[in-house]
N, C-alpha and C positions, 0 to 999 in steps of 0.2 A: 765945232761939235764933232765928235768922233762917231762915225756910222759904219755899218757893216752891210755887205752885199747879201742878197737873198741866197746866193750859192753858199756863202760862208755861214749863213744862219743854218742852212740844212746840215752842213758839216758839223757845226757847233752842237746842234741838238742831237746828232748821232742816233737818229731813229731809223732802223732798217726800212728800206723801201719807202722812205718819205723824204724826197728831195725837193729841190727848188721849185719844180713845176707843180708839185702837190701843195706846197706852201702857197704859191700864187693862187691856185684853184681854191684852196681853203679860205684865203683872204677875200677873194672875189665873192664866194658864196656867203661870207659873213658881211658883205657890203662894206668892206673896208677899202678894197681896191676896185677901180672901175675896169672895164673890159680891156683897157690898155695897160693894166697893172700899175696904174698911178693911184696913190691914195687920195681919198676924198679929203677936202680941205680941213674938215673937222679933225681928222687924225694927224694931219701935218701940224695943225694949230695946237694939238695936245702934246706935240713933241715926240710922237711915236715914229715918224718917218721923215726923211729928207729926200726931196727930189732934186737930182743933179742934172743940169742941162749940159749936154755934150755936143759940140759941133763936130761934124766930120764932112769929108768931101769924097765924092765918087767921081772917078774919071770915066767919062763916056766918050763915044766917038764924036759927040758934039761939044766936047769940052768938059771942064769940071762942073759938077752939080753939088751945091752946098745943101746939107741936110742937118737936122737937129734930132738928137736922140735924148729921151728923158729916162734916167735910171733911178729906180726907187731903191733907197737904202734905209736901213733900220737903225734906230737909236737903241741904247741899252733898255730904255723903257718899252720900246716896241718889241724887243726880244721877249720880254716877259709876257706881253699880250699874245704874241705868237705861240709861246710855250703853252700858255693856258688854252688857247684854241686847239693846238695839236693834242694836248692831253685830253681835252674834252672830246675831240673827234676820235682819238684812239680808244677812249673809254666807251664811246657809243658803239664803235665797231666791235669791241670785245663783248659788250652786252648783247648785241644782235647775234653774234656768233654763239654765245653761251645759250641764249634763248632758242636758237635754231637747233642746237645739239640736244636740248631737253625735250624737244617735240618728237624726236625719233622714235 
């Protein structure tokens, strides 16, 4: 299955000032990702995200230390969910801004 990184999603959506970190924050606030930016099982099972396990090694003064890193990637179906969340979030921001301007 072909997946896309969060960085590439931010580039693909091409929304000014809405990069990878804001997408992660939005998905965490929507309870789609946990605090480590890993999707909850429900969203993996729906085919929205794929978590890739990556092994790496750090060389320390005491020798090599093996670590594991989990990278969240997005499927085409997941892109649409993110786009909807971003659109909804951007719309809410615009409504707040417009409401604030009318109170002046």
